[in-house]
BAVOTI-52264 format. One record per atom (N, C-alpha, C): x, y, z. Coordinates in steps of 0.05 Angstrom, whole numbers, plus 5000, padded with zeros to 4 digits. Layout:
N
XYZ ...
This chain:
173
671853234028 669953324014 666753204023 664553374025 662953344048 661653204038 660152984038 658752764034 655652814025 653752714030 651252794017 650252774032 650152724060 648152794078 649052984103 651053084097 653753374114 651353554110 651653584072 650753844055 646653814054 646153644057 643053564071 642953634105 644553544112 644453694139 644954004151 646654144133 647954354137 645354654114 643954414085 641754594074 639854594100 638454344110 636554294124 636154544153 638754534162 640154754194 638555104178 639155134147 639355344137 636555404137 634755184121 632255354115 630455304143 632655104156 629955104188 631055444199 633655444199 634255764213 632155984191 631755934174 630656144153 627756204161 626155884152 623555914170 624655994195 625455854220 625656094250 625256264240 626556414234 626756674224 624056934212 623256784199 620856894172 618756754198 618156634219 615856554227 616056924252 618956854261 620157144288 618357424277 619157484240 618857684234 615157744240 614257444230 611457384216 610657544251 611057274266 610357444294 609357624296 613157834291 612458194294 610358344281 610958114255 608458354244 606058334255 604758134260 602758084281 602558154296 603958124320 603658354343 604358524334 605458654319 605359044313 602159154300 601058864271 599158984273 596358964292 596158814325 596058824336 595758964351 598359124354 597559354370 596359714345 597659704328 596359784318 592959884307 591559564321 589259534315 587859684344 589059564353 588359724393 588560034393 591360194381 589960364379 588960584370 588960494347 586660434322 582860474335 583160234339 580860124358 580460444379 582260404399 583160724417 581060824408 581560974388 582761214374 579961204343 578461134353 576461044334 573661044348 573860934368 572360894397 572461294406 574361374400 574761664416 573961814405 573761864371 572361964343 569261834341 567661584355 565761624353 563661724396 565561804404 564661774429 564062124422 566862264404 566162484404 564162614384 563162424363 561462524336 558662474348 558162204363 555362244383 553962514386 554662624389 553062814396 551463014369 553662884356 552863064326 552062894303 552362724310 550762444301 549162444304 546762384336 545262514347 543362704336 543862914328 544263224328 541963174300 543863074275 544162924257 541262864261 541262624259 538962394267 537162524280 536562614301 534162864299 533263094277 535663114276 534163324245 533063154234 534362974211 532762844193 529862694206 529262564230 527062534242 525262724231 526563064241 524263174246 522763304216 526063254198 525463404170 522863104151 523862834164 521462614155 517862814171 519462894190 516562824212 515063134181 517163214174 515063584172 514463584141 516463314121 515963284091 512463344088 511563134094 507663254089 506763504084 507963614121 507363814113 508864164106 511564054089 512464214071 511264134037 510464024038 509563904014 505663994009 504464044027 502164144042 502464474037 505664594038 504964864044 505964974009 507664794005 507964883978 505564813961 503964673951 501164623945 500064783951 499064963982 497965203983 499465383968 501365443962 504265713957 502165743921 503065343916 503165393896 499665543871 497765323900 495165483886 494365793895 495665953906 495766243918 497266393896 499366293875 500966353867 498366453838 497766293825 496066173808 493166293815 493066383846 490366473836 491366813839 493066853847 493567193841 493867153811 495767003808 496267123780 493067263763 491967043762 489667063755 488367263769 488767353788 486967573803 487967763791 490767833781 492668033771 491368043751 490667783732 490367993700 487968033706 486068003707 483768123715 483468373725 484368463748 485968683757 487068843734 488668763714 489968863688 488668923673 486068783663 484668803649 482169143655 481068983677 479769233687 480669463701 482969503701 483569803700 483569913668 485569583650 485469713629 482869913606 480469723619 478769813619 477670163614 478070103648 478270233667 478570583647 480970533641 483370733636 481970783605 480970713587 479570723557 477770953563 476570933582 473870993596 475071293589 476071313622 478171593646 478771683605 479271573577 480271663558 478771833550 475871683540 474471803522 473172023540 471871863560 471172213586 472172483573 474472443591 477672623584 476872723568 477272563538 476372713504 472972933511 471372773514 469072943508 469073073527 469773103557 469973323566 471173633564 474673513550 475973583532 474173893509 472773713492 471373843481 469773953480 467473893510 465774033519 467274313524 469174333549 469974513555 470674703522 471974623519 473374643490 470974873476 468374763462 466174883455 465275033472 465175083490 464075143526 465575553525 468775323524 470675693512 469975743495 469775643461 468975733447 466375983436 463875843444 461375973452 462076233472 463776253492 463376513510 464576663492 466476563481 468676833465 466676913431 465276663422 463876813407 460776923425 460776993433 458877053447 459177423464 462177283469 464077683471 464177743456 464977643426 465177783412 461277823404 460277783406 458777893384 457078063408 456878063447 456178273454 458178663448 460678433441 462178653435 461578903416 460678703387 460778813360 457978913367 454678743369 453278873378 452479083396 453379143429 451979143442 454879463449 455979413439 458379643453 459579693437 459579733403 459479813390 457580093389 455480003384 452680233389 453680383421 453680233439 454880483464 456580673458 457380603441 460880823438 459681023419 457980823404 457381013391 454981253402 453081113413 450981263428 453781533452 455581403463 456781593477 458981853462 460381683434 460581933413 459382103412 456781993404 454782233412 453482393421 453182243449 453482393473 455682733480 458182573470 460382793487 459582973457 458782903432 458283313413 455883363425 453383203429 452483493432 452583693453 454083433485 454583623505 457583813494 458283663476 461083923465 459284293455 456684183435 454484333418 454784383439 452384303460 453084453479 453084653493 456084593507 457184743515 458585073492 457584983463 458885183453 456785493447 453285263444 451785333451 451185673486 451585583493 450885783517 453186003515 451586163537 453886473543 455786293548 456986463552 460186523565 460386573588 458986703597 461186703636 459486423641 457986253621 456486123636 458585763639 460085753614 461385663610 464185673621 464985893639 466985913657 467285903682 464785903689 464285833703 463985453704 462585283697 462485073678 465785073697 466885063677 470585113674 471485053693 470985293707 472685373742 471085083759 468284983758 468884793781 469684563771 471284453746 472584193740 476084293746 476584043754 479484153764 481083963754 483184003739 486383763737 484883573745 483783523771 484183263784 481283063785 479683173756 476883133752 477782973727 479882953718 479782903696 482982533693 483282583727 485782393725 484282133729 
């Protein structure tokens, strides 16, 4: 049977072997990590070089926006003032147009009444002329025709025939 010191030596050898093996594994991991870090840094540097123009452009854009911010605020304030003034002017114009429309409607109503009254007066005047002037003229015309007919009857026959000779059918057309 092995003695305690042999067991101790075997156990110490196994532990030493395990520690050496673990050290080799840790060194391998460190070497792999260092290699991966180097590759990652190379990729990062490539990405940085490719992104530099874009980042510079974005930085320039941000600087330009920072420079323009006060001007943009001033323009926005001016647009706001102009829109308020425009709204006030539109309200004023709306009131004026409403007033003018109302006045125009009243004037059109007055003109319509005046034209209607004038046309009614003309129609009444025409009726008066027809009733008071034309009716007596028709009566006078009727009396004149009756007198002519009576005179024609009283004339000698030879004069009546001569007179009828002068008239033709074309005279009555």
